[in-house]
Every structure is written in C-alpha cells, then in structure tokens.
C-alpha positions as a Markdown table, in Angstrom:
| # | Residue | x | y | z |
|---|---|---|---|---|
| 1 | Met | 11.1 | -22.5 | 17.6 |
| 2 | Leu | 10.8 | -19.1 | 15.5 |
| 3 | Val | 13.8 | -17.0 | 15.4 |
| 4 | Val | 13.1 | -13.3 | 14.2 |
| 5 | Ile | 15.4 | -10.7 | 13.8 |
| 6 | Ile | 14.0 | -7.0 | 13.9 |
| 7 | Asn | 16.1 | -4.3 | 11.8 |
| 8 | Ser | 16.5 | -0.8 | 12.4 |
| 9 | Gly | 13.3 | -0.1 | 10.7 |
| 10 | Gly | 11.0 | -2.3 | 13.0 |
| 11 | Ile | 10.2 | -4.9 | 10.6 |
| 12 | Val | 10.3 | -8.3 | 11.4 |
| 13 | Asn | 12.5 | -10.7 | 9.2 |
| 14 | Pro | 11.9 | -14.2 | 9.5 |
| 15 | Val | 15.0 | -16.9 | 9.9 |
| 16 | Asn | 15.0 | -20.5 | 9.1 |
| 17 | Gly | 12.9 | -20.4 | 6.3 |
| 18 | Gln | 9.7 | -19.1 | 7.7 |
| 19 | Glu | 7.4 | -17.1 | 5.6 |
| 20 | Glu | 7.1 | -13.3 | 6.1 |
| 21 | Glu | 3.6 | -12.2 | 7.2 |
| 22 | Lys | 1.9 | -10.2 | 4.3 |
| 23 | Thr | 1.1 | -6.8 | 4.4 |
| 24 | Trp | -0.6 | -4.1 | 2.7 |
| 25 | Cys | -0.6 | -0.2 | 2.5 |
| 26 | Val | -3.6 | 1.8 | 2.8 |
| 27 | Ala | -4.8 | 5.4 | 3.1 |
| 28 | Lys | -5.8 | 6.5 | 6.8 |
| 29 | Pro | -9.3 | 7.2 | 6.7 |
| 30 | Ser | -8.9 | 10.7 | 8.4 |
| 31 | Ser | -6.5 | 11.9 | 5.5 |
| 32 | Ser | -7.8 | 15.0 | 3.5 |
| 33 | Asp | -8.8 | 14.7 | -0.2 |
| 34 | Ala | -5.6 | 17.3 | -0.6 |
| 35 | Glu | -3.5 | 14.6 | 1.1 |
| 36 | Leu | -5.0 | 11.7 | -1.0 |
| 37 | Thr | -4.6 | 13.5 | -4.2 |
| 38 | Ala | -1.0 | 14.3 | -3.5 |
| 39 | Asn | -0.4 | 10.4 | -2.6 |
| 40 | Ile | -2.2 | 9.4 | -5.9 |
| 41 | Asn | 0.1 | 12.1 | -7.9 |
| 42 | Phe | 3.2 | 10.9 | -6.3 |
| 43 | Ala | 2.7 | 7.2 | -6.3 |
| 44 | Cys | 1.4 | 7.2 | -10.0 |
| 45 | Asp | 4.5 | 9.5 | -10.8 |
| 46 | Asn | 6.7 | 7.1 | -9.5 |
| 47 | Leu | 4.8 | 3.7 | -10.8 |
| 48 | Lys | 4.7 | 5.1 | -14.1 |
| 49 | Asp | 1.4 | 2.8 | -14.4 |
| 50 | Cys | -1.9 | 3.5 | -13.0 |
| 51 | Arg | -4.2 | 2.0 | -15.3 |
| 52 | Leu | -5.9 | 0.1 | -12.5 |
| 53 | Ile | -7.4 | 3.4 | -10.9 |
| 54 | Gln | -8.5 | 4.7 | -14.4 |
| 55 | Pro | -11.9 | 4.2 | -15.9 |
| 56 | Asn | -12.4 | 0.7 | -16.7 |
| 57 | Gly | -9.5 | -0.2 | -14.8 |
| 58 | Ala | -9.9 | -3.2 | -12.2 |
| 59 | Cys | -10.0 | -1.0 | -9.1 |
| 60 | Tyr | -11.7 | 2.3 | -10.5 |
| 61 | Asn | -14.8 | 1.6 | -8.6 |
| 62 | Pro | -15.6 | 3.0 | -6.1 |
| 63 | Asn | -14.6 | 6.3 | -7.8 |
| 64 | Thr | -13.3 | 7.9 | -4.7 |
| 65 | Asn | -9.9 | 9.4 | -3.6 |
| 66 | Ile | -9.5 | 7.2 | -0.8 |
| 67 | Asn | -9.9 | 4.1 | -2.7 |
| 68 | His | -7.7 | 5.5 | -5.6 |
| 69 | Ala | -5.1 | 6.3 | -3.0 |
| 70 | Ser | -5.1 | 3.3 | -1.2 |
| 71 | Val | -4.7 | 1.1 | -4.3 |
| 72 | Val | -1.6 | 3.2 | -5.7 |
| 73 | Met | -0.1 | 3.6 | -2.3 |
| 74 | Asn | -0.3 | -0.3 | -2.0 |
| 75 | Leu | 1.5 | -0.9 | -5.5 |
| 76 | Tyr | 4.1 | 1.8 | -4.4 |
| 77 | Tyr | 4.8 | 0.1 | -1.2 |
| 78 | Gln | 4.7 | -3.4 | -2.6 |
| 79 | Ser | 7.2 | -2.3 | -5.3 |
| 80 | Asn | 9.8 | -0.8 | -2.9 |
| 81 | Gly | 10.2 | -3.5 | -0.7 |
| 82 | Arg | 7.3 | -3.4 | 1.7 |
| 83 | Asn | 9.1 | -1.0 | 4.2 |
| 84 | Ser | 7.4 | 0.9 | 6.6 |
| 85 | Trp | 8.9 | 4.0 | 5.2 |
| 86 | Asn | 7.3 | 3.3 | 2.0 |
| 87 | Cys | 3.9 | 3.7 | 3.4 |
| 88 | Asp | 4.2 | 6.8 | 5.4 |
| 89 | Phe | 3.0 | 9.3 | 2.8 |
| 90 | Lys | 3.7 | 12.1 | 5.3 |
| 91 | Asp | 1.7 | 10.0 | 8.0 |
| 92 | Ser | -1.6 | 9.6 | 5.8 |
| 93 | Gly | -0.8 | 5.9 | 5.3 |
| 94 | Leu | -1.1 | 2.9 | 7.4 |
| 95 | Ile | 0.1 | -0.8 | 7.1 |
| 96 | Ser | -2.7 | -3.5 | 7.2 |
| 97 | Lys | -2.7 | -7.1 | 8.0 |
| 98 | Asn | -6.0 | -7.6 | 6.3 |
| 99 | Asp | -6.0 | -8.0 | 2.5 |
| 100 | Pro | -7.9 | -4.9 | 1.2 |
| 101 | Ser | -8.9 | -6.7 | -2.3 |
| 102 | Tyr | -12.3 | -6.7 | -3.3 |
| 103 | Gly | -14.2 | -7.9 | -6.3 |
| 104 | Asp | -12.0 | -7.9 | -9.4 |
| 105 | Cys | -9.6 | -5.2 | -7.6 |
| 106 | His | -6.8 | -7.6 | -6.2 |
| 107 | Tyr | -3.8 | -6.0 | -4.0 |
| 108 | Pro | -0.8 | -7.7 | -4.8 |
C-alpha cells in the first residue's frame, strides 16, 4: 500500500521510502516571445549560469526562445525544490511528466 501526503501546494509527497515522481518545467507553447524573453532573463539572473543556452552550449540548438526558455525555466524549477510555484512564470510555464531532454541537451 502506498501512502501519500498532499501538502497545501498540491505536491504529492511519497511516504515509506517511495520515490517521488520526476517532473520538469517547460514553457507553454502559447507563450509570447516577450513572456519567453522575460522568463529567460529572470531565470538566468537567478541562476547566474546560463551557458547551456549560449552558442556552443549543449542546449543552444534549436536556437529559439521557447527552447531556451524551457531549458532555463527547468533549471530554475529544479534548483528551487521542484515546487509548482517555481514553474508558474506568470502562467507561462507548465509541469511535464515527460523528460524534454534531446540529443546532448539533458534536463536535470
């Protein structure tokens, strides 16, 4: 029997040593370029390291705002405890249960 506790943020916390389900934060496809740029700037300002999305970085290609935003939004989400509010980005982020990694670009 699996017992879970749901905290006030809607996050499921496993009990009895069960592993927590892995999640990633990505940009909503409906996000505007302005929203994506703001998300990139916010995440990079807080992370202090956005080399992954710079030229020659593992996640530079495809060189699109939605790709770059998704990479750094996920880094921010992962580094801040994977809380739902760390993927909100003014309602332009969504939590995915599917690993968005591709090629040499590995999402943590």
